[in-house]
C-alpha positions in Angstrom: 13.6 -17.6 15.3 14.1 -14.2 13.5 11.0 -12.4 12.2 11.5 -9.6 9.8 8.5 -7.2 9.7 7.8 -3.9 8.1 6.9 -0.9 10.3 3.1 -1.4 10.1 2.6 0.8 13.1 5.4 3.2 12.6 7.6 3.7 15.7 5.2 1.5 17.8 5.6 -1.6 15.5 8.1 -3.4 17.7 6.1 -3.0 21.0 2.7 -3.7 19.4 4.1 -6.9 17.8 5.8 -8.1 21.0 2.5 -7.6 22.9 0.6 -9.3 20.1 2.8 -12.4 20.2 2.4 -12.9 24.0 -0.4 -15.5 23.4 1.7 -17.3 20.9 4.6 -17.5 23.3 2.3 -18.9 26.0 1.1 -21.6 23.6 4.7 -22.3 22.5 6.9 -21.7 25.5 10.0 -23.2 23.9 10.1 -20.8 20.9 12.0 -17.6 21.2 11.2 -14.9 18.7 13.4 -12.0 17.7 11.5 -9.2 15.9 13.4 -7.0 13.5 11.6 -4.0 12.0 12.8 -3.1 8.6 11.2 -0.4 6.4 10.2 -1.2 2.9 13.1 0.6 1.2 15.7 -1.1 3.4 13.9 -4.5 2.9 14.0 -4.0 -0.9 17.8 -3.4 -0.7 18.3 -6.4 1.5 16.5 -8.7 -1.0 19.6 -8.8 -3.1 21.8 -9.9 -0.2 19.2 -12.2 1.3 20.5 -15.3 -0.5 23.9 -14.8 1.1 22.4 -14.2 4.5 20.4 -17.4 4.3 23.4 -19.5 3.2 25.5 -18.0 6.1 22.7 -18.8 8.6 22.1 -15.1 9.4 18.9 -14.6 7.5 15.3 -14.4 8.9 13.2 -17.5 9.4 9.9 -15.7 8.5 9.4 -12.5 6.6 6.5 -10.1 6.1 6.7 -8.5 2.6 4.7 -6.8 -0.1 2.7 -9.6 -1.8 4.0 -8.7 -5.3 7.6 -9.6 -4.2 6.7 -13.3 -4.0 7.8 -14.2 -7.5 11.1 -12.3 -7.1 12.0 -14.1 -3.9 11.1 -17.4 -5.5 13.6 -16.6 -8.2 16.2 -15.8 -5.6 15.7 -19.3 -4.2 15.2 -18.2 -0.6 11.5 -19.1 0.0 10.2 -22.4 1.3 7.8 -24.2 -1.0 4.9 -24.3 1.4 2.9 -26.8 -0.7 5.8 -29.3 -0.5 6.6 -28.5 3.1 3.1 -28.8 4.6 0.1 -29.9 2.6 -2.3 -28.1 5.0 -1.2 -24.7 3.7 -3.9 -23.3 1.3 -5.0 -20.0 -0.1 -8.4 -20.8 -1.7 -10.0 -19.4 1.5 -8.5 -15.9 0.9 -9.9 -13.0 -1.0 -9.6 -13.9 -4.7 -7.6 -10.8 -5.6 -4.9 -11.9 -3.2 -4.4 -15.5 -4.3 -2.3 -15.2 -7.5 0.5 -13.5 -5.5 0.9 -16.6 -3.4 1.9 -19.0 -6.1 4.9 -19.6 -8.2 3.6 -18.4 -11.6 2.0 -21.1 -13.8 2.1 -23.7 -10.9 0.0 -24.7 -8.0 2.9 -24.4 -5.5 2.3 -21.9 -2.7 5.2 -19.8 -1.5 3.5 -17.1 0.6 0.3 -16.5 2.6 -1.7 -13.3 2.7 -1.7 -11.7 6.2 -3.4 -8.4 5.7 -4.2 -5.8 3.1 -5.0 -2.1 2.6 -6.7 -0.2 -0.1 -6.7 3.4 -1.3 -9.6 5.6 -0.4 -10.4 9.3 0.1 -11.5 10.4 3.6 -12.9 13.8 4.1 -14.2 16.0 6.9 -17.8 16.5 6.2 -18.0 19.6 8.3 -15.3 21.3 6.2 -16.7 20.2 2.8 -20.2 21.4 3.6 -18.8 24.9 4.1 -17.9 25.0 0.4 -20.4 22.8 -1.4 -23.8 21.3 -1.0 -23.0 17.8 -2.2 -19.4 16.7 -1.3 -19.9 13.2 -2.5 -20.8 14.3 -6.0 -18.1 16.9 -6.2 -15.5 14.4 -5.0 -16.5 11.8 -7.5 -14.0 13.1 -10.1 -10.4 14.3 -9.8 -11.3 17.7 -11.4 -14.1 18.1 -8.8 -11.7 17.3 -6.0 -9.3 20.0 -7.3 -12.2 22.4 -7.3 -13.0 21.5 -3.8 -9.4 22.0 -2.8 -9.4 25.5 -4.3 -12.6 26.5 -2.4 -11.3 25.0 0.8 -8.0 26.8 0.5 -9.9 30.1 0.1 -12.3 29.3 2.9 -9.4 28.5 5.4 -7.0 31.2 4.1 -6.8 32.7 7.5 -5.6 29.4 9.1 -1.8 29.3 9.1 -0.4 26.0 8.0 -3.7 24.7 6.5 -3.7 22.6 3.3 -6.9 21.1 1.9 -5.1 17.6 1.4 -3.1 16.0 4.1 0.0 14.2 2.7 -0.1 10.6 3.9 3.3 9.7 2.4 5.7 8.8 5.2 8.5 10.7 3.4 6.3 13.7 2.8 6.9 13.3 -0.9 4.6 12.3 -3.8 3.6 8.7 -3.2 4.2 6.3 -6.0 1.5 4.0 -4.5 -1.1 6.8 -4.2 -0.6 7.8 -7.9 -1.6 4.4 -9.2 -5.4 4.9 -9.2 -4.8 8.1 -11.2 -2.8 6.3 -13.7 -5.1 3.3 -14.0 -8.3 5.4 -14.2 -6.8 7.2 -17.1 -6.1 3.9 -18.8 -2.3 4.0 -18.1 -0.3 1.1 -16.8 3.2 0.2 -15.5 3.3 -3.1 -17.4 1.4 -4.8 -20.1 1.5 -8.5 -18.9 0.4 -9.9 -22.3 3.0 -8.0 -24.3 5.5 -7.9 -21.5 6.1 -4.2 -22.2 6.3 -1.2 -19.9 3.7 1.6 -19.9 5.8 4.4 -18.4 5.8 6.5 -21.5 2.2 6.0 -22.7 0.2 9.3 -22.7 -2.4 7.9 -20.2 0.3 7.1 -17.6 1.8 10.6 -18.0 -1.6 12.2 -17.7 -2.4 10.2 -14.5 0.9 11.4 -12.9 0.1 15.0 -14.0 -3.3 14.7 -12.3 -1.7 13.6 -9.0 1.1 16.1 -9.1 -1.4 18.9 -9.5 -2.2 18.6 -5.8 1.3 19.8 -4.9 1.7 22.1 -7.9 -1.4 24.1 -6.9 -0.4 24.2 -3.3 -3.2 22.0 -2.1 -1.0 19.3 -0.5 2.3 19.9 1.3 5.4 18.1 0.1 9.0 17.7 1.4 8.4 19.5 4.7 9.1 18.7 8.3 6.4 16.3 9.4 6.1 18.0 12.7 5.1 21.3 11.0 2.2 19.7 9.1 -1.4 19.7 10.2 -3.8 16.8 9.9 -7.5 16.4 9.3 -7.9 15.5 13.0 -6.3 18.8 14.0 -8.4 20.8 11.5 -5.3 21.9 9.4 -6.4 19.7 6.6 -9.8 18.6 5.2 -9.0 15.4 3.2 -6.6 12.6 3.1 -5.9 9.8 0.6 -4.6 6.8 2.4 -4.6 3.0 2.2 -5.3 2.6 5.9 -8.9 2.3 6.9 -8.6 4.4 10.1 -11.0 2.7 12.5 -10.3 5.1 15.4 -10.7 8.3 13.5 -13.0 7.4 10.6 -15.6 5.6 12.7 -15.7 8.4 15.3 -14.1 6.6 18.3 -11.8 9.6 18.9 -13.0 12.4 16.7 -15.7 14.9 17.5 -16.5 15.4 13.8 -17.6 13.0 11.0 -15.2 11.7 8.4 -16.8 10.2 5.3 -15.0 7.7 3.0 -15.2 7.5 -0.8 -13.3 5.8 -3.6 -10.3 7.7 -5.0 -11.9 10.3 -7.4 -11.7 9.0 -11.0 -9.4 10.8 -13.4 -10.9 8.9 -16.3 -14.0 6.8 -17.0 -14.0 4.5 -14.0 -13.0 4.2 -10.4 -9.9 2.1 -9.8 -8.5 1.7 -6.2 -5.1 0.3 -5.4 -5.1 -2.8 -3.2 -1.8 -3.7 -1.6 -1.2 -6.7 0.6 1.4 -8.0 3.0 2.2 -11.7 2.8 4.1 -14.0 5.1 6.7 -16.4 3.8 9.1 -18.9 5.3 12.8 -18.5 4.5 15.0 -21.6 3.9 16.9 -22.4 7.0 17.0 -24.6 10.2 14.0 -23.1 11.9 11.3 -23.9 9.3 9.1 -25.9 11.7 9.0 -23.2 14.3 8.5 -20.5 11.7 5.6 -22.5 10.2 3.9 -22.6 13.6 4.1 -18.8 13.8 2.9 -18.3 10.3 -0.2 -20.5 10.9 -0.9 -18.7 14.2 -0.6 -15.2 12.6 -3.0 -16.2 9.8 -5.7 -17.7 12.0 -8.9 -15.7 11.2 -9.3 -14.5 14.8 -5.7 -13.3 15.0 -5.9 -11.6 11.6 -8.9 -9.6 12.8 -7.1 -8.7 16.0 -3.9 -7.5 14.2 -5.9 -5.7 11.5 -7.7 -3.7 14.2 -4.4 -2.8 15.8 -2.9 -1.7 12.5 -6.0 -0.2 10.9 -5.8 -2.5 7.9 -8.0 -5.4 6.6 -7.7 -9.1 7.4 -7.1 -11.1 4.2 -9.0 -14.4 4.6 -12.6 -14.5 3.4 -14.0 -15.5 6.8 -12.0 -12.9 8.8 -12.7 -10.2 6.3 -16.4 -10.8 6.3 -16.5 -10.8 10.1 -14.4 -7.7 10.2 -16.8 -5.8 7.9 -20.1 -6.9 9.4 -18.9 -5.8 12.8 -19.4 -2.2 11.6 -22.3 -1.1 9.3 -20.3 2.0 8.5 -17.3 0.0 7.3 -19.6 -2.1 5.0 -21.1 1.0 3.5 -17.8 2.7 3.0 -15.9 -0.1 1.4 -18.4 -2.2 -0.6 -18.0 0.1 -3.6 -14.2 0.7 -3.1 -13.4 -3.0 -3.0 -15.5 -3.8 -6.0 -13.2 -1.5 -8.1 -9.9 -2.7 -6.5 -6.8 -3.7 -8.5 -3.5 -5.1 -7.5 -0.1 -5.0 -9.2 0.7 -7.9 -11.5 2.1 -11.1 -10.0 5.4 -10.7 -11.9 9.0 -10.9 -11.0 9.6 -7.3 -12.2 6.7 -5.6 -10.4 8.9 -4.6 -7.4 11.5 -3.1 -9.7 8.9 -1.2 -11.7 7.5 0.3 -8.5 10.9 1.4 -7.4 11.3 3.1 -10.8 8.0 4.9 -10.4 9.0 6.0 -6.9 12.2 7.5 -8.4 10.0 9.5 -10.9 7.7 10.8 -8.2 10.6 11.8 -6.0 12.2 13.8 -8.9 8.9 15.5 -9.6 8.4 16.4 -6.0 11.9 18.0 -5.9 11.2 19.9 -9.1 8.0 21.3 -7.7 9.7 22.4 -4.5 12.4 24.2 -6.6 9.7 25.7 -8.8 11.3 24.2 -12.0 8.8 21.5 -12.8 7.5 21.1 -16.3 5.6 18.5 -18.3 8.5 18.3 -20.7 10.7 17.3 -17.8 8.2 14.6 -16.7 8.2 13.3 -20.3 12.0 13.0 -20.1 11.9 11.1 -16.9 9.3 8.7 -18.2 11.1 8.1 -21.5 14.2 7.1 -19.6 12.3 4.7 -17.3 10.4 3.3 -20.3 13.7 2.2 -21.9 15.1 0.8 -18.7 11.8 -1.1 -17.9 11.6 -2.6 -21.4 15.1 -3.8 -21.1 14.3 -5.5 -17.8 11.1 -7.0 -19.1 12.8 -8.3 -22.2 14.8 -10.6 -19.9 11.5 -12.4 -19.0 10.0 -12.8 -22.4 9.4 -16.4 -23.5 
């Protein structure tokens, strides 16, 4: 059985998953599992050849994927209809925000099961922030306030070589197209209007949200496109804040750090807080090993196993029972995430969501390159967004009723 998984634990993903599956292998000694770690970009490119791989018998048997890809893979005719395959599969016991991404649109047929999720949040070193302001929580409630904090922090630590107020959590060291979503949404922007089936790339609120996020790099508050080994972290003292979707049990709850890290919603750029929730779902791929793959899927999504893997990966388990147990095991976690989760939003469960996110990633990559070359301008950003608007509308027009 071949299991495709994204690098949830970076270079340690393979070894962590192999150790994690030891109990499953003891319970199912006749099942051999080959784990193949594939990053999100490569996995996206493989989607379009997956149908051929499945037909030739070389495809995976079970796959971990971004939850908003479900509809696209249904359309590609590579996913097993779990409702038809096994009536015991259900998703009504998962967090409500995650359920719609499991079904084929406008049906009750389940094609994927939530495994874990993460959500954007701002984490900051309280010892650093208290050196520049009396009330960090109030100052960091708005994007403008956070930029002011960055300015003061940069001045305060001007004698520390390699210091940046904001640690860049993007694995490429670029401007993250996922981290920018709360800025866009808080401004009232959007990637797609589901009712009208139109793109929002070129609406003013979307552009302003992107400008808000890009200001971190433009003002020199967050490093971009640099060697990762040369960058400091909040744990090393060479940064004071980080925006990330991982909940950071080890650092943010003080198991390793000798300083306190506080957690807040992403500062609002507009009238309200909106935090981006992203999930990883598991799905069975059509092929000869469906029965074995189904056993693994059920084992991985058991509440106790969800909690265990979530702790290893510093994410959240997705079933209601496992999530509740995970939160109540730590009063700090409850306090940190109650408000953040109440303002959470996911991408639409739409066949084009994955494509639109790739288009947004392209825009953010171009902006990052412009900033590094010192030739960024708002007019240039408008040109990029107008181009993506036209392409996105053409794509969405294919799915209009």
